[in-house]
SERO-4910 file (N, C-alpha, C, O; in steps of 0.05 Angstrom, whole numbers):
BEGIN
 pado doro    nc1    nc2    nc3   cac1   cac2   cac3    cc1    cc2    cc3    oc1    oc2    oc3
  Unk    A     16    -24      0      0      0      0     17     25      0     38     26     13
  Unk    A      8     45    -15     22     71    -16     20     85     11     -1     84     24
  Unk    A     42     99     19     41    114     44     23    138     41     24    153     21
  Unk    A      6    142     61    -12    165     61      4    190     69     18    190     88
  Unk    A      0    211     53     16    235     57     -2    258     69    -27    255     70
  Unk    A     11    279     76     -3    303     86    -21    314     64    -43    325     69
  Unk    A    -11    312     39    -26    322     16    -53    307     13    -73    318      6
  Unk    A    -52    280     19    -76    264     18    -97    274     38   -120    276     33
  Unk    A    -87    279     62   -104    289     84   -116    316     76   -140    320     80
  Unk    A   -100    334     65   -109    360     57   -131    358     36   -151    372     37
  Unk    A   -126    341     16   -146    337     -5   -173    326      6   -194    335     -1
  Unk    A   -170    306     24   -194    294     36   -210    314     53   -234    314     52
  Unk    A   -196    330     67   -208    350     85   -215    376     71   -228    393     83
  Unk    A   -207    378     46   -212    402     30   -200    427     43   -213    448     45
  Unk    A   -175    424     51   -159    446     62   -132    446     50   -125    428     35
  Unk    A   -115    466     56    -88    466     46    -69    449     63    -76    442     86
  Unk    A    -46    442     52    -26    427     68    -17    443     92    -12    431    113
  Unk    A    -15    469     89     -6    485    112    -26    485    135    -18    486    158
  Unk    A    -52    483    128    -72    481    149    -70    455    164    -73    454    188
  Unk    A    -65    433    149    -61    407    162    -36    408    180    -36    397    202
  Unk    A    -15    421    170     10    424    186      4    439    212     14    431    233
  Unk    A    -12    461    209    -18    476    233    -35    459    253    -31    461    277
  Unk    A    -53    443    242    -68    425    259    -50    405    274    -53    401    298
  Unk    A    -32    393    259    -14    373    271      4    385    293     12    372    312
  Unk    A     10    411    289     27    425    309     11    440    330     22    455    345
  Unk    A    -15    434    330    -33    445    350    -34    476    350    -36    489    371
  Unk    A    -32    487    326    -34    516    323    -62    522    312    -67    522    288
  Unk    A    -81    526    331   -109    528    323   -120    556    324   -144    560    321
  Unk    A   -102    576    326   -111    603    331   -132    613    311   -151    626    319
  Unk    A   -128    608    286   -146    618    265   -161    596    251   -168    598    227
  Unk    A   -165    574    265   -177    550    253   -205    546    266   -208    545    290
  Unk    A   -225    543    249   -252    538    259   -255    510    269   -240    492    262
  Unk    A   -275    505    285   -281    479    296   -288    459    273   -280    436    274
  Unk    A   -302    469    253   -310    452    230   -285    442    215   -284    419    207
  Unk    A   -266    460    212   -241    453    198   -226    432    214   -216    413    202
  Unk    A   -224    436    240   -210    417    257   -223    389    255   -209    369    254
  Unk    A   -250    389    255   -264    363    254   -259    349    228   -255    325    227
  Unk    A   -260    365    205   -255    353    179   -227    341    177   -224    319    166
  Unk    A   -207    355    188   -180    345    187   -177    319    204   -165    300    196
  Unk    A   -189    321    228   -187    298    246   -201    273    233   -190    251    235
  Unk    A   -224    277    220   -238    255    208   -222    244    184   -221    220    179
  Unk    A   -209    262    169   -193    253    146   -169    237    155   -162    216    143
  Unk    A   -156    245    176   -133    231    187   -141    202    196   -128    183    190
  Unk    A   -164    201    210   -174    175    219   -182    157    195   -175    133    195
  Unk    A   -196    168    176   -206    152    154   -183    142    136   -183    119    127
  Unk    A   -162    158    133   -140    151    115   -118    135    131   -101    123    119
  Unk    A   -119    136    158    -99    123    174    -72    137    172    -51    124    171
  Unk    A    -73    164    170    -48    179    167    -31    179    192    -41    183    214
  Unk    A     -5    174    189     15    175    211     36    196    204     50    192    184
  Unk    A     38    217    219     59    238    213     87    225    213     93    207    228
  Unk    A    103    235    195    131    227    193    147    242    215    156    265    210
  Unk    A    151    229    238    163    243    261    192    250    254    201    272    262
  Unk    A    207    233    240    235    239    234    236    263    216    253    281    221
  Unk    A    219    264    195    220    287    177    213    313    192    225    334    188
  Unk    A    192    311    209    185    335    225    207    344    243    212    368    247
  Unk    A    221    325    255    243    331    273    266    346    258    277    365    268
  Unk    A    272    336    234    293    348    218    286    377    210    302    395    210
  Unk    A    260    380    203    251    406    195    251    426    218    259    449    216
  Unk    A    241    417    241    238    434    265    264    435    282    265    451    300
  Unk    A    283    418    275    308    416    290    303    409    320    316    419    338
  Unk    A    282    393    324    275    384    351    261    357    348    243    354    331
  Unk    A    268    339    366    254    313    367    231    313    387    217    293    389
  Unk    A    228    335    402    207    337    422    210    314    442    190    302    452
  Unk    A    235    307    448    241    284    466    264    292    485    283    305    476
  Unk    A    262    285    510    284    288    529    292    261    540    276    242    540
  Unk    A    316    259    550    325    235    563    328    240    593    336    261    602
  Unk    A    321    219    609    324    220    638    341    196    646    333    173    641
  Unk    A    364    201    657    382    179    666    382    178    696    395    195    709
  Unk    A    368    159    707    366    157    737    389    140    747    400    123    733
  Unk    A    396    144    773    417    129    785    409    100    790    424     82    784
  Unk    A    385     97    801    375     70    806    345     71    807    333     83    825
  Unk    A    332     59    787    303     60    784    288     46    807    264     51    811
  Unk    A    303     30    823    290     16    846    285     35    869    268     29    887
  Unk    A    299     58    870    294     77    891    267     91    887    261    100    864
  Unk    A    251     93    908    225    106    906    229    135    896    212    145    880
  Unk    A    250    148    905    255    176    897    258    178    866    246    195    854
  Unk    A    273    159    854    277    160    825    251    156    811    245    170    791
  Unk    A    234    138    820    209    132    807    190    156    808    178    163    788
  Unk    A    188    168    832    169    190    835    178    215    820    162    229    808
  Unk    A    204    220    820    215    243    806    211    239    776    203    258    762
  Unk    A    216    215    766    213    210    737    184    213    729    179    223    707
  Unk    A    166    205    746    137    209    739    131    238    737    116    246    719
  Unk    A    141    255    755    135    283    754    147    296    728    135    313    716
  Unk    A    171    287    721    184    297    697    166    290    672    161    306    655
  Unk    A    158    265    672    141    255    649    115    271    648    106    278    626
  Unk    A    103    277    670     78    292    671     81    319    658     65    328    641
  Unk    A    102    334    666    108    360    655    113    359    625    102    375    609
  Unk    A    129    340    617    136    337    589    112    330    572    108    341    550
  Unk    A     95    312    582     71    305    567     53    329    563     42    333    541
  Unk    A     50    345    584     34    369    582     45    389    561     30    403    548
  Unk    A     72    389    558     84    408    539     89    396    512    102    408    495
  Unk    A     79    371    507     83    359    481    109    346    476    118    342    454
  Unk    A    124    339    498    149    325    496    147    296    506    131    290    523
  Unk    A    163    279    493    165    251    502    189    248    520    208    264    519
  Unk    A    189    227    537    212    222    555    222    193    550    207    175    546
  Unk    A    248    191    550    261    164    549    276    162    576    294    177    582
  Unk    A    269    142    592    281    138    618    300    115    618    293     93    610
  Unk    A    325    120    627    346     99    627    356     96    656    356    115    671
  Unk    A    363     72    663    372     65    690    402     60    690    411     40    678
  Unk    A    418     77    703    447     74    702    459     56    723    482     48    722
  Unk    A    442     48    743    452     31    765    477     42    779    494     27    789
  Unk    A    479     69    780    502     82    793    528     73    780    549     73    793
  Unk    A    527     65    755    551     55    741    559     76    720    544     81    701
  Unk    A    583     88    724    592    109    705    594     99    676    589    115    657
  Unk    A    600     74    672    603     63    645    575     62    631    572     71    608
  Unk    A    555     52    646    528     52    636    518     81    631    505     86    611
  Unk    A    524     98    650    515    126    647    526    138    621    512    151    606
  Unk    A    552    134    616    565    145    592    552    134    567    547    149    548
  Unk    A    547    108    567    534     96    543    507    107    538    499    112    515
  Unk    A    491    111    560    465    123    557    466    152    547    450    159    530
  Unk    A    484    167    557    487    195    548    493    195    518    481    210    503
  Unk    A    512    178    510    520    177    481    497    167    464    492    177    442
  Unk    A    482    147    474    460    136    459    437    156    455    427    160    434
  Unk    A    430    170    477    409    189    476    416    213    459    399    223    444
  Unk    A    441    222    460    449    244    442    450    235    413    444    251    395
  Unk    A    457    210    408    456    200    381    428    199    370    423    203    346
  Unk    A    409    195    388    380    196    380    370    224    379    346    229    373
  Unk    A    387    244    384    381    272    381    359    281    401    343    298    393
  Unk    A    360    271    425    341    282    445    349    311    450    372    318    448
  Unk    A    329    327    457    333    356    459    348    364    484    358    387    485
  Unk    A    349    347    504    362    354    529    362    330    548    349    310    543
  Unk    A    377    332    569    380    310    588    376    319    617    386    340    625
  Unk    A    363    302    632    362    304    662    377    280    672    371    258    665
  Unk    A    398    285    688    416    263    697    418    264    727    422    285    739
  Unk    A    416    240    740    424    236    767    453    227    766    459    203    764
  Unk    A    472    246    766    499    239    758    514    220    777    512    223    801
  Unk    A    530    202    765    548    185    781    571    202    790    584    196    810
  Unk    A    578    223    775    600    241    782    626    233    769    646    248    771
  Unk    A    626    210    755    651    200    744    653    203    714    670    189    701
  Unk    A    637    220    702    639    226    673    642    256    669    628    269    654
  Unk    A    661    267    684    665    296    685    671    308    658    660    329    651
  Unk    A    688    295    642    694    306    616    670    307    598    667    326    582
  Unk    A    653    287    600    629    286    584    609    308    593    597    321    576
  Unk    A    607    312    619    590    334    629    600    361    619    585    378    609
  Unk    A    626    365    621    639    390    613    634    395    583    628    417    574
  Unk    A    637    374    567    633    376    539    605    385    532    601    403    515
  Unk    A    585    374    546    557    382    540    553    411    547    540    426    533
  Unk    A    564    420    570    561    448    578    575    466    559    565    488    552
  Unk    A    599    458    549    614    475    530    599    478    504    600    498    491
  Unk    A    584    457    497    568    457    473    541    471    477    525    474    458
  Unk    A    536    480    501    510    493    509    487    474    504    465    482    496
  Unk    A    492    448    509    471    428    507    454    429    532    465    429    554
  Unk    A    428    429    529    410    431    553    414    408    572    410    385    565
  Unk    A    422    414    597    429    393    616    420    402    644    424    425    652
  Unk    A    408    384    659    400    389    687    408    365    704    403    342    696
  Unk    A    421    370    726    428    349    745    405    348    766    393    368    773
  Unk    A    400    324    776    379    320    796    390    303    819    403    283    814
  Unk    A    384    312    843    391    297    868    420    300    876    427    295    899
  Unk    A    438    308    857    466    308    863    481    331    849    472    341    828
  Unk    A    502    339    862    520    359    850    545    345    841    552    323    851
  Unk    A    559    357    821    586    347    814    605    371    817    601    391    803
  Unk    A    625    369    835    643    392    839    654    403    814    664    388    796
  Unk    A    654    429    811    665    444    789    651    439    762    661    447    741
  Unk    A    628    427    763    611    424    739    586    441    743    568    433    757
  Unk    A    585    465    731    564    484    737    537    479    723    526    497    711
  Unk    A    528    454    724    502    448    712    480    456    731    484    455    756
  Unk    A    457    464    721    434    469    739    428    444    755    426    422    743
  Unk    A    425    447    781    422    423    798    398    427    816    395    447    829
  Unk    A    381    406    817    357    406    834    363    387    857    367    363    853
  Unk    A    364    398    881    374    383    904    355    385    928    339    404    930
  Unk    A    357    366    946    345    368    973    366    382    991    390    380    986
  Unk    A    356    396   1011    374    406   1032    381    382   1049    369    377   1070
  Unk    A    402    368   1041    408    342   1053    418    344   1082    412    327   1098
  Unk    A    433    365   1087    443    369   1115    419    374   1133    419    364   1156
  Unk    A    400    389   1124    376    394   1140    360    369   1145    349    365   1167
  Unk    A    360    351   1125    345    325   1128    356    309   1152    341    299   1168
  Unk    A    383    307   1153    395    293   1176    391    308   1202    387    295   1223
  Unk    A    392    334   1201    388    350   1225    361    345   1237    357    343   1261
  Unk    A    340    344   1220    313    339   1229    311    312   1244    298    310   1264
  Unk    A    325    292   1233    324    266   1245    339    266   1272    328    256   1292
  Unk    A    362    278   1273    378    280   1298    362    295   1319    360    287   1342
  Unk    A    351    318   1311    336    334   1329    313    319   1342    307    321   1366
  Unk    A    299    303   1326    276    287   1336    286    266   1356    273    262   1377
  Unk    A    308    253   1350    319    233   1368    327    246   1395    320    236   1416
  Unk    A    341    268   1393    350    282   1417    327    291   1434    327    289   1459
  Unk    A    306    302   1421    282    311   1435    269    288   1450    257    292   1471
  Unk    A    272    264   1439    261    240   1452    280    228   1474    273    208   1486
  Unk    A    303    241   1477    321    233   1499    343    214   1489    358    204   1506
  Unk    A    346    210   1464    367    192   1454    394    207   1452    395    230   1445
  Unk    A    416    192   1458    443    202   1455    460    184   1438    480    193   1426
  Unk    A    453    159   1435    469    140   1419    456    137   1392    441    118   1387
  Unk    A    463    156   1375    449    159   1349    469    151   1326    490    162   1324
  Unk    A    461    131   1310    477    122   1288    465    131   1261    441    138   1260
  Unk    A    481    131   1241    472    135   1213    484    115   1195    507    108   1198
  Unk    A    468    105   1176    478     86   1156    470     95   1129    446    101   1124
  Unk    A    488     95   1110    482    101   1083    499     83   1065    517     69   1074
  Unk    A    493     84   1039    509     68   1020    536     82   1015    540    105   1022
  Unk    A    553     68   1002    582     75   1001    587    103    989    573    112    972
  Unk    A    609    115    999    619    141    990    637    138    966    647    158    955
  Unk    A    643    113    958    665    109    938    662    126    914    682    137    904
  Unk    A    638    130    904    633    145    880    628    175    885    620    190    867
  Unk    A    633    184    910    630    212    917    602    223    911    600    246    900
  Unk    A    582    208    917    554    217    912    548    239    932    548    234    957
  Unk    A    543    263    923    541    286    940    519    284    961    523    293    984
  Unk    A    496    273    953    474    272    972    480    255    996    473    262   1019
  Unk    A    494    233    992    502    215   1014    521    230   1033    518    229   1057
  Unk    A    541    242   1021    561    256   1036    549    278   1053    555    282   1076
  Unk    A    531    294   1040    518    316   1054    501    307   1078    500    320   1098
  Unk    A    488    284   1075    471    274   1096    488    266   1121    480    271   1143
  Unk    A    511    255   1115    529    248   1138    540    273   1150    543    274   1175
  Unk    A    547    292   1134    558    317   1145    537    332   1162    543    343   1183
  Unk    A    512    331   1152    490    343   1168    486    329   1194    480    342   1215
  Unk    A    489    303   1195    487    287   1219    509    295   1239    503    299   1263
  Unk    A    533    297   1229    555    305   1247    551    332   1259    555    336   1283
  Unk    A    544    352   1242    540    379   1252    517    380   1272    519    395   1292
  Unk    A    496    365   1267    473    366   1285    480    355   1312    471    365   1333
  Unk    A    496    333   1313    505    322   1339    522    342   1354    518    347   1378
  Unk    A    541    354   1340    560    373   1353    544    397   1364    549    405   1387
  Unk    A    525    408   1348    510    431   1357    493    425   1382    485    443   1397
  Unk    A    486    399   1386    469    391   1408    485    378   1431    474    366   1449
  Unk    A    512    380   1429    530    370   1449    526    339   1454    527    330   1476
  Unk    A    521    325   1432    519    296   1433    545    284   1422    555    293   1401
  Unk    A    555    265   1436    581    253   1428    580    241   1400    561    226   1393
  Unk    A    600    248   1384    602    238   1357    620    213   1357    644    216   1363
  Unk    A    610    190   1351    626    166   1351    628    155   1322    609    150   1308
  Unk    A    653    152   1313    658    143   1286    647    115   1281    639    109   1258
  Unk    A    646     98   1302    634     71   1299    604     72   1292    593     53   1283
  Unk    A    592     95   1297    563     98   1292    557    108   1264    534    111   1256
  Unk    A    578    113   1248    575    122   1221    583    100   1202    607     93   1200
  Unk    A    564     89   1187    569     67   1169    561     74   1141    538     81   1135
  Unk    A    581     74   1123    577     80   1095    587     55   1079    611     52   1074
  Unk    A    569     38   1072    577     11   1062    562      4   1037    541     15   1030
  Unk    A    573    -16   1022    559    -26    999    533    -40   1007    532    -50   1030
  Unk    A    513    -41    990    488    -52    998    489    -81   1009    474    -88   1027
  Unk    A    507    -97    998    508   -125   1008    522   -128   1035    523   -150   1046
  Unk    A    532   -106   1045    546   -107   1071    529    -93   1093    538    -91   1116
  Unk    A    505    -84   1087    489    -70   1107    482    -88   1130    485    -79   1153
  Unk    A    474   -112   1126    466   -130   1148    489   -136   1166    487   -134   1190
  Unk    A    512   -143   1154    536   -149   1171    546   -125   1186    555   -127   1209
  Unk    A    544   -101   1174    552    -77   1187    534    -70   1211    543    -61   1232
  Unk    A    507    -74   1207    488    -70   1229    494    -89   1252    494    -81   1275
  Unk    A    500   -114   1245    506   -134   1266    530   -126   1282    530   -128   1307
  Unk    A    551   -117   1269    576   -108   1283    570    -83   1300    579    -82   1323
  Unk    A    555    -65   1289    550    -40   1304    533    -45   1329    538    -33   1350
  Unk    A    513    -62   1326    496    -68   1349    509    -86   1369    499    -91   1391
  Unk    A    533    -98   1362    548   -114   1381    570    -99   1395    585   -110   1411
  Unk    A    571    -72   1390    591    -56   1404    585    -56   1434    563    -60   1442
  Unk    A    606    -51   1451    602    -50   1480    580    -30   1488    564    -34   1506
  Unk    A    579     -7   1473    557     12   1477    544     17   1450    551     36   1436
  Unk    A    525      0   1443    514      2   1416    494     25   1413    483     34   1434
  Unk    A    489     34   1389    468     55   1385    441     44   1392    435     20   1389
  Unk    A    423     62   1401    396     53   1406    376     65   1386    352     61   1388
  Unk    A    388     80   1367    371     90   1345    388     94   1320    413     98   1322
  Unk    A    376     94   1297    391     96   1272    376    112   1251    351    111   1249
  Unk    A    391    128   1236    381    142   1213    388    126   1188    412    121   1183
  Unk    A    368    117   1173    373    104   1148    376    125   1126    357    140   1121
  Unk    A    399    126   1114    405    148   1096    389    150   1070    389    170   1057
  Unk    A    376    128   1062    359    128   1039    339    105   1041    340     89   1060
  Unk    A    321    103   1022    299     83   1024    310     54   1022    299     36   1034
  Unk    A    332     50   1007    343     23   1005    355     15   1032    350     -8   1040
  Unk    A    369     33   1045    380     26   1071    358     21   1091    360      3   1108
  Unk    A    337     37   1090    314     33   1109    303      5   1106    297     -9   1125
  Unk    A    299     -4   1081    288    -30   1076    306    -52   1088    296    -71   1100
  Unk    A    332    -49   1086    351    -68   1096    351    -68   1127    354    -88   1140
  Unk    A    349    -44   1138    348    -41   1168    323    -56   1178    325    -70   1198
  Unk    A    301    -52   1166    276    -64   1175    277    -94   1171    267   -109   1188
  Unk    A    289   -103   1149    292   -132   1145    310   -145   1166    304   -166   1177
  Unk    A    332   -131   1173    351   -141   1193    337   -142   1220    340   -162   1235
  Unk    A    321   -121   1227    307   -121   1253    288   -145   1255    286   -157   1276
  Unk    A    275   -151   1234    256   -173   1234    271   -200   1237    262   -217   1253
  Unk    A    292   -203   1222    308   -228   1224    320   -232   1251    322   -255   1261
  Unk    A    328   -210   1265    341   -212   1291    320   -209   1314    328   -208   1337
  Unk    A    295   -208   1307    273   -205   1327    277   -179   1344    271   -179   1368
  Unk    A    287   -158   1331    290   -132   1345    263   -118   1343    252   -115   1322
  Unk    A    254   -108   1366    229    -93   1366    234    -63   1360    252    -51   1371
  Unk    A    218    -52   1342    219    -24   1336    194    -11   1348    172    -20   1341
  Unk    A    197      9   1365    221     24   1372    233     15   1399    253     27   1408
  Unk    A    223     -6   1411    232    -13   1438    262    -20   1439    276    -11   1457
  Unk    A    271    -36   1419    300    -43   1418    316    -25   1401    340    -21   1406
  Unk    A    304    -14   1380    318      3   1361    298     23   1349    279     15   1336
  Unk    A    303     49   1354    287     69   1341    298     75   1313    322     74   1309
  Unk    A    281     81   1295    289     84   1266    275    108   1254    252    113   1258
  Unk    A    292    124   1239    281    145   1221    294    141   1194    318    137   1191
  Unk    A    277    141   1173    287    139   1146    287    166   1132    269    182   1135
  Unk    A    308    170   1116    308    194   1098    298    184   1071    310    167   1058
  Unk    A    275    194   1063    258    186   1040    233    173   1053    234    153   1067
  Unk    A    210    186   1047    185    176   1058    173    156   1039    157    163   1022
  Unk    A    181    131   1042    172    110   1023    142    104   1027    131    109   1049
  Unk    A    128     94   1007     99     90   1009     90     73   1032     69     77   1044
  Unk    A    107     52   1039     98     34   1060    103     45   1088     95     32   1108
  Unk    A    118     67   1090    125     77   1117    101     82   1135    102     78   1159
  Unk    A     80     92   1123     57    100   1139     40     76   1149     25     79   1168
  Unk    A     42     53   1135     26     30   1144     43      6   1153     32    -16   1158
  Unk    A     69     10   1154     87    -11   1166     79    -13   1196     67      5   1207
  Unk    A     86    -36   1208     81    -39   1237    107    -40   1252    122    -60   1249
  Unk    A    113    -19   1268     98      6   1271    103     25   1247    123     21   1233
  Unk    A     86     45   1243     91     64   1222    118     78   1227    126     85   1249
  Unk    A    133     82   1205    160     92   1206    162    122   1204    152    134   1185
  Unk    A    175    135   1223    181    163   1221    201    167   1198    220    152   1196
  Unk    A    196    187   1182    212    191   1158    216    221   1152    199    237   1159
  Unk    A    238    227   1138    243    254   1128    235    254   1099    248    240   1083
  Unk    A    214    269   1092    203    268   1065    217    289   1047    222    311   1055
  Unk    A    221    280   1022    230    299   1002    206    306    985    188    290    980
  Unk    A    204    331    975    182    339    957    188    329    929    194    345    911
  Unk    A    186    303    925    196    290    900    182    301    875    195    307    855
  Unk    A    156    304    876    142    313    853    148    343    846    150    350    823
  Unk    A    152    359    866    160    387    861    188    388    849    194    404    832
  Unk    A    206    370    859    233    370    849    234    361    819    247    373    803
  Unk    A    219    340    813    217    331    786    205    351    767    214    355    745
  Unk    A    184    364    777    170    385    761    189    408    755    191    417    732
  Unk    A    205    417    775    223    439    770    245    430    751    253    446    733
  Unk    A    255    406    754    277    396    735    267    397    707    281    406    689
  Unk    A    242    387    702    231    387    675    227    415    664    234    421    641
  Unk    A    216    432    681    211    460    672    236    475    665    237    489    645
  Unk    A    257    471    681    283    484    676    295    473    650    305    489    634
  Unk    A    294    447    646    305    435    622    290    446    597    302    453    577
  Unk    A    263    446    598    248    456    576    253    485    570    253    494    547
  Unk    A    257    501    591    265    529    587    291    531    572    295    548    555
  Unk    A    310    514    579    336    514    565    332    506    536    344    518    518
  Unk    A    316    485    532    311    476    504    298    497    488    306    502    465
  Unk    A    279    511    499    264    532    485    278    559    486    269    579    475
  Unk    A    302    559    500    318    583    502    303    607    514    306    630    507
  Unk    A    285    600    533    271    621    548    288    630    572    282    650    585
  Unk    A    309    614    579    330    623    598    356    618    585    359    601    567
  Unk    A    377    633    593    403    629    581    414    602    590    412    595    614
  Unk    A    425    587    571    436    560    577    457    561    600    459    543    616
  Unk    A    473    583    600    494    585    620    485    595    647    502    598    665
  Unk    A    459    601    650    449    608    677    445    582    691    426    567    685
  Unk    A    462    576    711    461    549    723    460    551    754    480    544    767
  Unk    A    438    560    764    436    562    793    431    535    806    424    516    792
  Unk    A    435    533    832    430    509    847    404    513    862    401    533    876
  Unk    A    385    494    859    360    496    873    359    476    895    365    452    892
  Unk    A    351    485    919    350    468    943    321    467    953    309    488    958
  Unk    A    310    444    957    284    440    969    286    432    998    305    418   1006
  Unk    A    267    441   1014    268    435   1043    254    409   1049    233    403   1038
  Unk    A    266    392   1067    254    367   1075    233    372   1097    232    394   1109
  Unk    A    217    352   1102    196    354   1123    196    328   1139    195    306   1127
  Unk    A    196    330   1165    195    307   1183    167    297   1186    149    312   1194
  Unk    A    163    271   1180    137    258   1183    138    241   1208    148    219   1207
  Unk    A    127    251   1230    129    237   1256    109    215   1258     85    219   1255
  Unk    A    119    190   1263    101    167   1266    109    152   1291    114    165   1312
  Unk    A    111    126   1291    114    111   1316    140     95   1318    142     77   1336
  Unk    A    160    100   1301    184     83   1302    206     95   1320    228     85   1320
  Unk    A    199    116   1335    218    128   1354    204    129   1381    181    140   1383
  Unk    A    217    118   1402    204    120   1429    217    141   1446    209    145   1469
***
């Protein structure tokens, strides 16, 4: 069968090709309802499919962005990606979401693949280990936004949580409840992930400001498969912690699993606060106190800033850092 063209649609609808083009691009300013209905019916009857590649070449835009998340299993990544997709859908953009698994090699491949597909811009949860590639994109004035993390000396627009404040809220709540033996656990610092580092720094500052002893044995930054063994060692110390801050949702899940396996009662044996308010936190037994991030607001802002860069409604080299404030959700996992 012969490919149905825009000219065929125009002939069927008894309008010009430019009118069909305006309809396809949603430019209805001077178009009557009757004309729109005729074009819509002609498209359906003929089975017309716009040539997206040809339109992209003509408009110099694919109306597509790429999102490279650090780990799609994190609730934060999923919720932020959903918010990005919502904004892009509303603005007529498509999203391609890739999962880098915090692996710089995978991240690099995805950046190269997405740019080869000529996506109009990228939102990246950066691993931090592709600095030259980040610099190259900025030098080329390619639309780029970082989310959740900073990369030192790479001045990309960055959407972040106030991570130090998140830890401070947790410490403050524990201290208010009379706790002094406060631990924190997060995943490894090996890749210099800024959000992890900042949360530990916020924990340290909060303890010092409240005259609570800072014990290095109470700070655990380990690979995911070592969380259980690290918890076991920490709780076997001569003076073990009686409460713990889980630095992200993955750590929280492992802490709760360990507590169940060891028959530890929460909060009687171990009080827990998680950074990231996971969906199950409110109906877990007991409900888990958590520091919530405004994930949907963060994703919405990331998308809006990227689209502004793509549409050149802001200067590409304007690269401020945006920080969102966390909120403590008090429940029953702290006694």
